[in-house]
C-alpha positions as a Markdown table, in Angstrom:
| # | Residue | x | y | z |
|---|---|---|---|---|
| 1 | Unk | -1.5 | 39.3 | 113.4 |
| 2 | Unk | -0.7 | 35.7 | 114.0 |
| 3 | Unk | 0.9 | 35.0 | 117.4 |
| 4 | Unk | 4.1 | 34.0 | 115.7 |
| 5 | Unk | 4.3 | 37.4 | 114.0 |
| 6 | Unk | 3.6 | 39.1 | 117.3 |
| 7 | Unk | 6.4 | 37.3 | 118.9 |
| 8 | Unk | 8.8 | 38.1 | 116.0 |
| 9 | Unk | 7.9 | 41.8 | 116.2 |
| 10 | Unk | 8.8 | 42.0 | 119.9 |
| 11 | Unk | 11.9 | 40.0 | 119.3 |
| 12 | Unk | 13.0 | 42.6 | 116.8 |
| 13 | Unk | 12.1 | 45.5 | 119.1 |
| 14 | Unk | 14.1 | 43.9 | 121.9 |
| 15 | Unk | 17.1 | 43.4 | 119.7 |
| 16 | Unk | 17.0 | 47.0 | 118.5 |
| 17 | Unk | 16.5 | 48.4 | 122.1 |
| 18 | Unk | 17.3 | 45.8 | 124.8 |
| 19 | Unk | 16.6 | 48.1 | 127.8 |
| 20 | Unk | 13.8 | 50.4 | 126.9 |
| 21 | Unk | 12.5 | 52.8 | 129.6 |
| 22 | Unk | 10.3 | 55.9 | 130.0 |
| 23 | Unk | 11.5 | 59.2 | 128.5 |
| 24 | Unk | 10.2 | 61.0 | 131.6 |
| 25 | Unk | 13.1 | 62.2 | 133.9 |
| 26 | Unk | 12.9 | 61.2 | 137.6 |
| 27 | Unk | 15.1 | 60.4 | 140.5 |
| 28 | Unk | 12.9 | 58.3 | 142.7 |
| 29 | Unk | 9.5 | 56.6 | 142.7 |
| 30 | Unk | 7.6 | 59.7 | 143.9 |
| 31 | Unk | 9.1 | 61.8 | 141.1 |
| 32 | Unk | 8.1 | 59.2 | 138.6 |
| 33 | Unk | 4.5 | 59.3 | 139.9 |
| 34 | Unk | 4.4 | 63.0 | 139.7 |
| 35 | Unk | 5.9 | 63.1 | 136.2 |
| 36 | Unk | 3.3 | 60.7 | 134.9 |
| 37 | Unk | 0.5 | 62.7 | 136.5 |
| 38 | Unk | 1.9 | 65.8 | 134.8 |
| 39 | Unk | 2.2 | 64.1 | 131.5 |
| 40 | Unk | -1.6 | 63.8 | 130.9 |
| 41 | Unk | -2.3 | 65.7 | 127.6 |
| 42 | Unk | 1.3 | 67.0 | 127.6 |
| 43 | Unk | 4.5 | 65.7 | 126.0 |
| 44 | Unk | 7.3 | 64.0 | 127.9 |
| 45 | Unk | 9.6 | 66.8 | 126.7 |
| 46 | Unk | 7.4 | 69.5 | 128.1 |
| 47 | Unk | 7.0 | 67.7 | 131.4 |
| 48 | Unk | 10.8 | 67.2 | 131.7 |
| 49 | Unk | 11.4 | 70.9 | 131.2 |
| 50 | Unk | 8.9 | 71.6 | 134.1 |
| 51 | Unk | 10.2 | 68.9 | 136.5 |
| 52 | Unk | 13.7 | 70.1 | 136.0 |
| 53 | Unk | 12.5 | 73.2 | 137.9 |
| 54 | Unk | 10.2 | 71.4 | 140.2 |
| 55 | Unk | 12.1 | 68.4 | 141.5 |
| 56 | Unk | 15.2 | 70.2 | 142.8 |
| 57 | Unk | 13.0 | 72.2 | 145.3 |
| 58 | Unk | 10.5 | 69.4 | 145.9 |
| 59 | Unk | 12.2 | 66.0 | 145.5 |
| 60 | Unk | 9.8 | 64.0 | 147.8 |
| 61 | Unk | 6.3 | 64.0 | 149.1 |
| 62 | Unk | 7.1 | 66.0 | 152.2 |
| 63 | Unk | 8.8 | 68.8 | 150.3 |
| 64 | Unk | 6.1 | 68.8 | 147.7 |
| 65 | Unk | 3.3 | 69.1 | 150.3 |
| 66 | Unk | 5.2 | 72.0 | 151.9 |
| 67 | Unk | 5.6 | 73.7 | 148.6 |
| 68 | Unk | 1.9 | 73.6 | 148.2 |
| 69 | Unk | -0.5 | 74.1 | 145.3 |
| 70 | Unk | 0.5 | 77.6 | 144.4 |
| 71 | Unk | 4.2 | 76.9 | 144.6 |
| 72 | Unk | 3.8 | 73.8 | 142.4 |
| 73 | Unk | 1.8 | 75.7 | 139.9 |
| 74 | Unk | 4.5 | 78.4 | 139.6 |
| 75 | Unk | 7.1 | 75.7 | 138.7 |
| 76 | Unk | 4.9 | 73.8 | 136.1 |
| 77 | Unk | 3.0 | 76.6 | 134.4 |
| 78 | Unk | 4.6 | 75.9 | 131.1 |
| 79 | Unk | 2.5 | 72.7 | 130.7 |
| 80 | Unk | -1.2 | 72.3 | 129.9 |
| 81 | Unk | -3.8 | 72.2 | 132.6 |
| 82 | Unk | -1.1 | 73.2 | 135.1 |
| 83 | Unk | -3.4 | 74.6 | 137.7 |
| 84 | Unk | -5.5 | 71.4 | 138.1 |
| 85 | Unk | -2.3 | 69.3 | 137.9 |
| 86 | Unk | -0.7 | 71.4 | 140.7 |
| 87 | Unk | -3.8 | 70.8 | 142.8 |
| 88 | Unk | -3.6 | 67.0 | 142.2 |
| 89 | Unk | 0.1 | 66.8 | 143.0 |
| 90 | Unk | -0.3 | 68.8 | 146.2 |
| 91 | Unk | -3.2 | 66.6 | 147.3 |
| 92 | Unk | -1.5 | 63.3 | 146.4 |
| 93 | Unk | 1.6 | 64.3 | 148.2 |
| 94 | Unk | -0.4 | 64.9 | 151.4 |
| 95 | Unk | -2.2 | 61.6 | 151.0 |
| 96 | Unk | 1.0 | 59.7 | 150.5 |
| 97 | Unk | 2.4 | 61.2 | 153.7 |
| 98 | Unk | -0.8 | 60.4 | 155.6 |
| 99 | Unk | -1.5 | 56.9 | 154.4 |
| 100 | Unk | 1.8 | 55.5 | 153.0 |
| 101 | Unk | 4.6 | 57.2 | 154.9 |
| 102 | Unk | 5.5 | 59.3 | 151.9 |
| 103 | Unk | 6.2 | 56.3 | 149.7 |
| 104 | Unk | 4.5 | 55.3 | 146.4 |
| 105 | Unk | 2.3 | 52.2 | 147.0 |
| 106 | Unk | 2.8 | 49.1 | 144.8 |
| 107 | Unk | -0.9 | 48.5 | 144.7 |
| 108 | Unk | -3.3 | 49.5 | 141.9 |
| 109 | Unk | -6.2 | 50.3 | 144.2 |
| 110 | Unk | -4.1 | 52.6 | 146.4 |
| 111 | Unk | -2.6 | 54.3 | 143.4 |
| 112 | Unk | -5.9 | 54.9 | 141.7 |
| 113 | Unk | -7.2 | 56.4 | 144.9 |
| 114 | Unk | -4.7 | 59.2 | 144.5 |
| 115 | Unk | -5.9 | 62.5 | 142.9 |
| 116 | Unk | -5.0 | 62.6 | 139.2 |
| 117 | Unk | -4.1 | 58.9 | 139.0 |
| 118 | Unk | -6.2 | 56.8 | 136.7 |
| 119 | Unk | -5.7 | 53.3 | 135.4 |
| 120 | Unk | -3.1 | 54.3 | 132.7 |
| 121 | Unk | -1.0 | 56.3 | 135.2 |
| 122 | Unk | -1.2 | 53.4 | 137.7 |
| 123 | Unk | -0.1 | 51.0 | 135.1 |
| 124 | Unk | 2.9 | 53.1 | 134.1 |
| 125 | Unk | 4.0 | 53.3 | 137.8 |
| 126 | Unk | 3.4 | 49.6 | 138.4 |
| 127 | Unk | 5.4 | 48.6 | 135.3 |
| 128 | Unk | 8.2 | 51.1 | 135.4 |
| 129 | Unk | 8.8 | 51.4 | 139.1 |
| 130 | Unk | 7.7 | 48.0 | 140.4 |
| 131 | Unk | 8.3 | 45.9 | 137.3 |
| 132 | Unk | 4.9 | 44.5 | 137.2 |
| 133 | Unk | 3.7 | 43.1 | 133.8 |
| 134 | Unk | 1.0 | 45.8 | 133.2 |
| 135 | Unk | 0.2 | 47.6 | 130.0 |
| 136 | Unk | -0.5 | 51.3 | 130.1 |
| 137 | Unk | -2.4 | 52.0 | 126.9 |
| 138 | Unk | -2.0 | 55.6 | 125.8 |
| 139 | Unk | -2.9 | 57.1 | 122.4 |
| 140 | Unk | 0.3 | 55.7 | 120.8 |
| 141 | Unk | -0.2 | 52.2 | 122.0 |
| 142 | Unk | -3.9 | 52.3 | 121.1 |
| 143 | Unk | -3.1 | 53.3 | 117.6 |
| 144 | Unk | -0.2 | 50.9 | 117.1 |
| 145 | Unk | -2.2 | 47.9 | 118.5 |
| 146 | Unk | -5.1 | 48.6 | 116.2 |
| 147 | Unk | -3.2 | 49.7 | 113.1 |
| 148 | Unk | -0.8 | 46.7 | 113.1 |
| 149 | Unk | -3.5 | 44.2 | 113.9 |
| 150 | Unk | -1.4 | 43.4 | 117.0 |
| 151 | Unk | -4.2 | 43.6 | 119.6 |
| 152 | Unk | -7.3 | 45.4 | 118.1 |
| 153 | Unk | -9.9 | 46.8 | 120.4 |
| 154 | Unk | -12.6 | 49.5 | 120.5 |
| 155 | Unk | -11.3 | 51.2 | 123.7 |
| 156 | Unk | -8.2 | 51.4 | 125.7 |
| 157 | Unk | -9.3 | 48.7 | 128.3 |
| 158 | Unk | -10.1 | 46.3 | 125.5 |
| 159 | Unk | -6.7 | 46.9 | 123.9 |
| 160 | Unk | -5.0 | 46.6 | 127.3 |
| 161 | Unk | -6.6 | 43.2 | 127.9 |
| 162 | Unk | -5.8 | 42.0 | 124.4 |
| 163 | Unk | -2.1 | 42.9 | 124.7 |
| 164 | Unk | -1.8 | 41.1 | 128.0 |
| 165 | Unk | -3.2 | 38.0 | 126.3 |
| 166 | Unk | -1.2 | 38.3 | 123.1 |
| 167 | Unk | 2.2 | 39.6 | 124.1 |
| 168 | Unk | 4.6 | 36.7 | 124.9 |
| 169 | Unk | 5.5 | 36.6 | 128.6 |
| 170 | Unk | 9.2 | 36.9 | 127.9 |
| 171 | Unk | 8.5 | 40.4 | 126.4 |
| 172 | Unk | 5.7 | 41.6 | 128.6 |
| 173 | Unk | 7.7 | 43.6 | 131.2 |
| 174 | Unk | 9.1 | 46.0 | 128.5 |
| 175 | Unk | 6.3 | 45.8 | 125.9 |
| 176 | Unk | 4.7 | 49.0 | 127.1 |
| 177 | Unk | 7.9 | 51.0 | 126.4 |
| 178 | Unk | 8.6 | 49.4 | 123.0 |
| 179 | Unk | 5.1 | 50.1 | 121.8 |
| 180 | Unk | 5.1 | 53.7 | 123.0 |
| 181 | Unk | 8.4 | 54.4 | 121.3 |
| 182 | Unk | 7.3 | 52.7 | 118.1 |
| 183 | Unk | 4.1 | 54.8 | 118.0 |
| 184 | Unk | 5.9 | 58.0 | 119.0 |
| 185 | Unk | 8.8 | 57.8 | 116.5 |
| 186 | Unk | 7.8 | 55.4 | 113.7 |
| 187 | Unk | 4.2 | 54.5 | 113.6 |
| 188 | Unk | 3.1 | 58.1 | 113.9 |
| 189 | Unk | -0.5 | 59.2 | 113.7 |
| 190 | Unk | -0.7 | 61.2 | 110.5 |
| 191 | Unk | 1.9 | 59.5 | 108.3 |
| 192 | Unk | 3.6 | 56.4 | 109.7 |
| 193 | Unk | 7.2 | 56.0 | 108.6 |
| 194 | Unk | 6.8 | 52.6 | 107.2 |
| 195 | Unk | 10.0 | 52.8 | 105.2 |
| 196 | Unk | 11.9 | 53.0 | 108.5 |
| 197 | Unk | 9.9 | 50.3 | 110.3 |
| 198 | Unk | 11.7 | 47.1 | 111.4 |
| 199 | Unk | 8.4 | 45.2 | 111.6 |
| 200 | Unk | 6.9 | 46.4 | 108.4 |
| 201 | Unk | 6.7 | 42.9 | 106.9 |
| 202 | Unk | 4.7 | 41.7 | 109.9 |
| 203 | Unk | 2.3 | 44.6 | 110.1 |
| 204 | Unk | -1.2 | 44.2 | 108.8 |
| 205 | Unk | -1.8 | 47.9 | 108.0 |
| 206 | Unk | -3.1 | 48.2 | 104.5 |
| 207 | Unk | -2.0 | 51.7 | 103.7 |
| 208 | Unk | 1.7 | 51.5 | 104.3 |
| 209 | Unk | 3.8 | 54.5 | 103.2 |
| 210 | Unk | 7.1 | 54.2 | 101.3 |
């Protein structure tokens, strides 16, 4: 897509949704971090159902560490890979207490040093919590970026770097959320809803649906 078309696409998404945010439910930075860790290979809806049980009893790192791996697992057993996720959440809670006074660090290296936290998770936290202009490329963003011709790339890191280059700075802080929502509800994997797409005329996808 030409840069002018990219800018126009984000202008339309912004007009339609001026204040986009994550669909994960959380009450503080620690809860956001945990929710994002739990969301790996799970839907936001499923994670929210689990954290509605978990966060009231363990709202912060100290309470989560006290609850422990078994207690966490009992509260999140409705989501996939819950045993491993419970182990990671218990461990990251202890590390946050030991190294960061229980607070979520605003540093990529420190975040990625936590169990269960990779580049994508770190990017979500840095963008959503600390409002840093990062781009967390999940399956939705990877698909949209390639399908539209917005920022093609062979892997998620290539797409991430391309988006950071091509998305106008005025839209960069919220671009992650607009792209995820577009991929989740409009530019879906099996059959994109092109007839409902507000950027259809800008998109370079050849096999548009009616």
